[in-house]
SERO-4910 file (N, C-alpha, C, O; in steps of 0.05 Angstrom, whole numbers):
BEGIN
 pado doro    nc1    nc2    nc3   cac1   cac2   cac3    cc1    cc2    cc3    oc1    oc2    oc3
  Unk    A    150   -396   -344    169   -376   -338    180   -382   -310    165   -388   -292
  Unk    A    206   -380   -307    218   -386   -281    227   -360   -268    228   -339   -280
  Unk    A    233   -362   -243    239   -340   -225    260   -321   -238    257   -297   -238
  Unk    A    282   -332   -248    304   -315   -257    296   -299   -281    307   -277   -285
  Unk    A    278   -309   -298    269   -293   -321    253   -269   -313    253   -249   -327
  Unk    A    240   -270   -290    223   -248   -281    239   -228   -264    237   -204   -268
  Unk    A    255   -238   -245    267   -221   -225    297   -216   -228    307   -197   -216
  Unk    A    311   -232   -243    340   -228   -245    348   -200   -254    367   -189   -243
  Unk    A    334   -188   -274    342   -162   -282    335   -140   -262    343   -117   -264
  Unk    A    319   -146   -242    309   -126   -223    330   -116   -204    327    -95   -192
  Unk    A    352   -130   -201    373   -120   -183    400   -125   -195    404   -145   -210
  Unk    A    418   -108   -189    446   -111   -200    463   -122   -178    458   -118   -154
  Unk    A    484   -137   -185    502   -148   -165    516   -126   -149    521   -104   -160
  Unk    A    521   -131   -124    535   -111   -107    565   -111   -115    577   -132   -117
  Unk    A    575    -87   -118    604    -85   -125    621    -88   -100    613    -79    -78
  Unk    A    644   -101   -102    661   -104    -79    688    -90    -85    695    -87   -108
  Unk    A    701    -81    -64    726    -67    -67    748    -88    -68    746   -110    -57
  Unk    A    770    -81    -81    793    -99    -82    810    -95    -57    820    -73    -52
  Unk    A    813   -116    -41    828   -114    -16    851   -134    -18    850   -153    -34
  Unk    A    871   -131     -1    893   -150     -1    884   -179      5    896   -198     -5
  Unk    A    864   -182     21    853   -208     27    823   -207     21    809   -188     29
  Unk    A    812   -226      7    784   -225      0    766   -229     24    770   -247     41
  Unk    A    745   -212     26    725   -215     47    701   -230     35    696   -229     11
  Unk    A    687   -244     52    663   -258     42    643   -237     33    639   -216     46
  Unk    A    631   -243     11    611   -224     -1    585   -227     14    575   -249     18
  Unk    A    573   -204     22    548   -205     36    526   -201     15    526   -182      0
  Unk    A    507   -220     16    485   -218     -3    463   -199      7    458   -197     31
  Unk    A    451   -185    -12    428   -168     -4    403   -186     -3    404   -209    -11
  Unk    A    382   -174      6    357   -190     10    347   -202    -17    339   -225    -17
  Unk    A    347   -186    -38    338   -196    -64    354   -220    -73    343   -239    -84
  Unk    A    380   -220    -69    397   -242    -76    391   -267    -59    391   -289    -69
  Unk    A    386   -262    -33    379   -285    -16    353   -298    -25    350   -322    -26
  Unk    A    333   -281    -31    307   -291    -40    311   -307    -66    301   -329    -69
  Unk    A    327   -295    -84    332   -308   -110    345   -336   -106    336   -355   -118
  Unk    A    365   -337    -88    378   -363    -83    359   -384    -72    360   -407    -80
  Unk    A    342   -376    -54    323   -395    -42    301   -403    -62    294   -427    -63
  Unk    A    291   -384    -78    270   -390    -96    280   -409   -119    264   -425   -128
  Unk    A    304   -406   -127    315   -423   -148    315   -453   -140    314   -470   -157
  Unk    A    315   -458   -114    315   -486   -104    287   -498   -104    284   -522   -101
  Unk    A    267   -481   -108    239   -491   -108    230   -501   -135    241   -493   -155
  Unk    A    211   -520   -135    200   -528   -161    186   -505   -175    178   -485   -162
  Unk    A    184   -506   -201    173   -484   -217    144   -476   -208    138   -453   -207
  Unk    A    128   -496   -201    101   -490   -192    101   -473   -166     86   -454   -163
  Unk    A    119   -480   -148    122   -465   -123    133   -437   -128    126   -418   -115
  Unk    A    151   -435   -148    162   -409   -156    139   -391   -166    138   -367   -160
  Unk    A    120   -403   -180     96   -387   -189     80   -377   -165     69   -355   -166
  Unk    A     78   -394   -145     63   -385   -121     78   -362   -107     65   -343    -98
  Unk    A    104   -363   -106    120   -341    -95    115   -316   -111    112   -294   -100
  Unk    A    115   -318   -137    110   -295   -155     83   -283   -150     80   -259   -148
  Unk    A     62   -300   -147     36   -290   -140     36   -274   -114     23   -253   -112
  Unk    A     50   -285    -94     51   -271    -68     65   -244    -71     56   -224    -59
  Unk    A     87   -244    -85    102   -219    -89     84   -198   -104     85   -175    -97
  Unk    A     70   -207   -124     52   -189   -138     30   -178   -120     22   -155   -122
  Unk    A     20   -195   -102      0   -187    -82     12   -165    -64     -1   -144    -59
  Unk    A     36   -170    -54     49   -150    -37     54   -124    -51     50   -102    -40
  Unk    A     61   -125    -76     65   -101    -92     39    -85    -95     38    -61    -92
  Unk    A     18    -99   -101     -8    -87   -105    -17    -74    -79    -28    -51    -79
  Unk    A    -13    -87    -57    -21    -77    -30     -4    -52    -24    -15    -32    -13
  Unk    A     21    -52    -30     39    -29    -25     31     -6    -43     32     17    -33
  Unk    A     24    -11    -67     17     11    -86    -10     23    -79    -15     46    -87
  Unk    A    -28      9    -66    -54     19    -59    -53     39    -36    -71     56    -33
  Unk    A    -33     37    -18    -32     54      5    -32     83     -2    -47     98     10
  Unk    A    -15     93    -21    -16    121    -27    -44    130    -38    -52    153    -33
  Unk    A    -58    112    -52    -84    119    -61   -103    123    -38   -119    142    -37
  Unk    A   -102    105    -18   -119    108      6   -112    134     20   -131    148     30
  Unk    A    -87    141     23    -79    166     36    -91    190     21   -100    209     33
  Unk    A    -89    189     -5   -100    211    -22   -131    213    -18   -141    235    -16
  Unk    A   -144    190    -18   -173    190    -14   -181    202     14   -200    217     16
  Unk    A   -165    195     34   -170    206     61   -167    237     61   -182    251     74
  Unk    A   -147    246     47   -142    275     45   -166    289     32   -174    310     41
  Unk    A   -176    277     10   -199    288     -4   -223    288     15   -239    307     15
  Unk    A   -227    267     30   -249    266     49   -248    288     70   -267    301     76
  Unk    A   -223    292     81   -220    314    100   -226    341     88   -239    357    101
  Unk    A   -216    345     64   -221    371     51   -251    375     45   -261    397     48
  Unk    A   -265    354     36   -293    356     31   -309    362     56   -327    379     55
  Unk    A   -302    349     78   -316    353    103   -311    382    113   -329    395    122
  Unk    A   -286    391    111   -280    418    119   -295    438    102   -305    459    113
  Unk    A   -297    433     77   -312    451     59   -342    451     66   -354    472     65
  Unk    A   -353    428     71   -382    426     78   -388    440    104   -410    451    107
  Unk    A   -370    439    123   -374    450    149   -367    480    151   -372    493    171
  Unk    A   -355    490    130   -345    518    130   -368    537    136   -389    536    122
  Unk    A   -365    555    155   -385    575    161   -405    566    182   -419    583    194
  Unk    A   -407    540    187   -427    531    207   -420    540    235   -438    545    251
  Unk    A   -395    541    241   -387    549    268   -393    579    274   -392    588    297
  Unk    A   -398    595    253   -404    623    256   -433    629    260   -441    651    267
  Unk    A   -451    609    258   -479    613    262   -485    618    291   -476    603    309
  Unk    A   -500    639    296   -506    646    324   -530    631    335   -530    622    358
  Unk    A   -550    627    319   -575    614    328   -581    591    308   -576    593    284
  Unk    A   -592    569    319   -600    548    300   -623    557    283   -640    573    292
  Unk    A   -624    548    259   -645    555    240   -672    542    247   -693    552    240
  Unk    A   -670    519    260   -694    503    267   -695    499    297   -675    499    311
  Unk    A   -719    496    307   -723    489    335   -727    458    337   -730    445    316
  Unk    A   -728    449    361   -732    420    365   -760    412    355   -764    390    345
  Unk    A   -779    430    358   -806    425    348   -807    420    318   -822    405    308
  Unk    A   -789    435    304   -788    431    275   -776    404    267   -782    394    246
  Unk    A   -761    392    285   -748    367    279   -764    343    286   -757    320    278
  Unk    A   -786    346    300   -803    324    307   -816    312    283   -824    326    264
  Unk    A   -818    286    282   -831    272    261   -858    261    271   -860    252    294
  Unk    A   -878    263    255   -904    253    263   -912    232    243   -911    235    219
  Unk    A   -920    209    254   -929    187    238   -959    182    242   -969    183    265
  Unk    A   -972    177    220  -1000    171    223  -1004    141    219   -990    129    202
  Unk    A  -1022    129    234  -1027    101    230  -1048     98    209  -1070    109    211
  Unk    A  -1042     82    189  -1061     78    167  -1069     50    166  -1085     42    148
***
């Protein structure tokens, strides 16, 4: 499979207005990438495709991480709820000491 079979349908050509004198057409980024990748051997095009897929996967994971962080914040807030209202600790330092016996 070559580059154009994968990415050509992904973007539409930019429309230009009809002017009395033609202006040079400015290519968008996808068109520039397409023009450069077409010049590469098919094996190198496959490497470019792999890299693009990696970037897409990385971009799509960010919202998931943001959602996970929000859940973590909510869980922590829920676990800590009411603790700030406690007037006295339930345990003393003596209760927290650990004693080890040598066997």
